[in-house]
C-alpha positions in Angstrom: 94.4 88.9 114.0 96.3 90.9 111.5 98.8 93.5 112.4 96.8 96.0 110.3 93.6 95.4 112.2 95.4 95.7 115.5 96.8 99.1 114.5 93.5 100.1 112.9 91.8 99.5 116.3 94.4 101.6 118.0 94.0 104.4 115.5 90.2 104.4 116.0 90.6 104.7 119.8 92.8 107.8 119.1 90.5 109.2 116.5 88.8 111.7 118.8 92.1 113.2 119.8 93.7 113.0 116.4 90.8 114.7 114.6 91.7 117.9 116.5 95.3 117.9 115.4 96.2 120.1 112.5 98.3 117.3 111.0 95.2 115.3 110.2 93.8 118.2 108.2 97.1 118.7 106.5 97.2 115.2 105.2 93.6 115.3 104.0 94.1 118.7 102.3 97.1 117.3 100.4 95.1 114.3 99.3 92.2 116.5 98.1 94.5 118.9 96.2 96.3 116.1 94.5 93.1 114.2 93.6 91.7 117.4 92.1 94.9 118.1 90.2 95.0 114.6 88.7 91.2 113.9 88.2 89.5 117.3 88.2 87.4 119.2 90.8 84.1 117.4 90.3 83.8 114.6 92.9 81.0 113.0 90.9 83.5 112.1 88.2 86.5 111.7 90.5 86.3 108.8 92.9 89.6 109.6 94.6 88.4 113.2 95.3 85.1 111.9 96.5 86.7 109.6 99.0 89.0 112.4 100.2 86.0 114.7 100.7 84.2 112.1 102.7 87.3 111.7 104.9 87.4 115.5 105.4 83.8 115.6 106.5 84.3 112.8 108.9 87.2 114.8 110.4 84.8 117.8 110.7 86.9 119.9 108.3 85.2 123.3 107.5 83.6 123.5 104.1 85.8 126.5 103.2 89.0 124.4 103.7 87.6 121.7 101.5 86.7 124.2 98.8 90.2 125.8 98.9 92.0 122.5 98.7 90.1 121.5 95.6 90.6 125.0 94.0 94.4 124.6 94.6 94.3 121.3 92.8 92.4 122.6 89.8 94.6 125.7 89.6 91.8 128.2 90.4 94.0 129.5 93.2 97.8 129.1 93.7 98.9 125.9 95.4 101.8 123.5 96.0 102.3 120.5 93.7 102.9 117.3 95.7 104.8 114.3 94.5 103.4 110.9 95.4 105.7 107.9 96.2 105.9 104.8 98.2 108.8 104.0 100.5 109.5 100.4 101.5 111.3 99.3 104.6 111.6 97.1 107.6 110.8 97.4 111.3 112.0 95.4 114.3 111.8 91.6 113.9 111.8 91.9 110.1 108.4 93.6 109.9 107.6 94.8 106.3 106.6 98.5 106.0 104.8 100.1 103.1 104.9 103.9 103.5 102.8 106.1 101.2 104.3 109.6 100.9 103.0 112.9 99.5 105.7 115.7 99.6 106.7 118.9 98.1 110.3 118.2 98.8 111.6 114.7 98.2 115.2 115.7 99.2 113.8 116.6 102.6 111.5 113.7 103.2 113.7 110.7 102.4 116.4 111.4 105.0 113.7 112.3 107.6 111.9 108.9 107.1 115.3 107.1 107.1 116.3 108.7 110.4 112.9 108.1 111.9 113.1 104.3 111.1 116.6 103.9 112.2 115.9 105.7 115.5 113.4 102.9 116.4 115.2 99.8 115.0 114.1 99.9 111.4 115.5 100.8 108.0 114.5 101.8 104.5 114.7 99.0 101.9 115.0 99.0 98.1 112.0 99.6 95.8 110.1 96.3 95.4 111.6 94.7 98.5 108.3 94.4 100.5 105.5 95.7 98.2 104.7 92.2 97.0 103.7 91.2 100.5 100.6 93.5 100.5 97.3 93.7 98.6 95.5 97.0 98.0 92.0 96.7 99.5 89.1 98.6 101.1 89.0 98.0 104.8 86.2 98.7 107.3 85.7 97.7 110.9 82.4 97.4 112.9 82.1 97.1 116.7 80.9 93.7 117.7 78.8 95.2 120.6 76.8 97.2 118.1 76.7 94.9 115.1 74.8 91.8 114.3 77.2 89.5 112.6 74.7 87.6 110.4 73.2 90.9 109.2 76.6 92.4 108.5 77.6 89.3 106.6 74.4 89.2 104.6 74.4 92.9 103.6 78.1 93.1 102.9 78.3 90.0 100.8 75.2 91.0 98.8 76.9 94.3 98.2 80.0 92.6 96.8 82.4 92.5 99.7 85.4 90.2 99.2 85.6 89.0 102.8 84.0 89.4 106.3 85.9 88.2 109.3 86.3 88.5 113.0 89.2 90.8 113.3 89.7 90.9 117.1 87.6 90.7 120.3 86.1 94.1 119.6 85.6 94.3 115.8 84.4 92.6 112.6 86.3 93.4 109.5 84.9 93.9 106.0 87.3 93.6 103.1 86.5 95.0 99.6 88.2 95.5 96.3 89.3 99.2 96.1 86.9 100.0 93.3 84.0 98.7 95.4 84.9 100.4 98.7 82.7 103.5 98.4 79.7 101.6 97.1 79.8 99.0 99.8 80.5 101.5 102.6 77.4 103.5 101.5 75.2 100.4 101.3 76.3 99.4 104.8 75.7 102.9 106.2 72.2 103.0 104.5 71.5 99.7 106.3 72.4 101.6 109.6 75.7 99.9 110.0 78.3 102.7 110.3 82.0 101.6 110.3 84.1 102.6 113.2 87.1 102.9 110.9 87.4 102.8 107.1 90.0 103.4 104.5 91.5 102.1 101.3 94.9 100.7 102.3 97.4 97.9 101.8 96.7 94.8 103.8 99.5 92.3 104.6 99.2 88.8 103.1 100.8 87.3 106.3 101.9 88.7 109.6 104.9 88.4 112.0 104.3 87.9 115.7 106.3 90.3 117.8 107.6 89.9 121.3 107.1 92.8 123.8 110.3 94.8 123.1 109.9 94.6 119.3 106.2 95.4 119.7 107.0 98.5 121.7 109.5 99.6 119.0 107.0 98.9 116.2 104.3 100.9 117.8 106.7 103.8 118.2 107.6 103.6 114.5 104.0 103.5 113.5 103.1 106.5 115.7 106.1 108.5 114.5 105.4 107.8 110.8 101.8 108.7 111.1 102.7 111.9 112.9 104.9 112.9 109.9 103.1 115.5 107.7 104.4 113.8 104.5 103.2 110.3 105.4 99.7 109.6 104.1 99.3 106.0 105.1 101.4 103.2 106.6 100.9 99.5 106.2 102.8 96.8 108.2 102.6 93.0 108.6 103.0 92.7 112.3 100.9 90.9 114.9 100.8 91.7 118.7 99.2 89.2 121.0 96.5 90.4 123.4 98.8 89.5 126.4 101.7 91.6 125.1 99.4 94.5 124.2 98.0 94.5 127.7 101.6 94.6 129.1 102.5 97.5 126.8 99.3 99.4 127.8 100.1 98.9 131.5 103.7 100.0 131.2 
């Protein structure tokens, strides 16, 4: 099982709580505003904005919030301009970290992320130090208890999915090229197969198995990064065995 799928499963279990937190809305609003600024306010002609709007609706964001975020991006109302960048770094045990940032103050964000990593046994790296270890892909998970594997495989492959695999004991994973993500997600949903979790992200090519202490530190890093308002997404190439995960959950 990839470290990404393990973390995605954890994030999905937290989704009901996270969706109520203002930080989730903040991240989505920034994405919609930036997408509208770069590609225009019409979601029909702006795939990035269309994806962000879908994420906003999944998080039950009010329609007025969505409208204002887009208007800020198009300049119809005053808004903040955010810079996008990717930080690369390392976690405990040599885990590679790819951190996607959206900030209105680079001078503030960089030292905050550096401090956050060092606090939990990690550090920032040079540009290009770990990015080559990841591939940008669409990523969807489907609960095994509610999903027929053969049907999922048939529909997803016919729709153009790159790969379908057994991610863990609870979920199947569907991997797509970024450009095919929306199309394949809609085809699966139309076939009554709704993903438990879905996003366009960076998937690790290989993973590093962590022992309990390193795994605990790594989970703290991931949670702290995703709690930071300027962090839009985090990818990491770690793997935690089910035995160690059970010990962590029990502690």
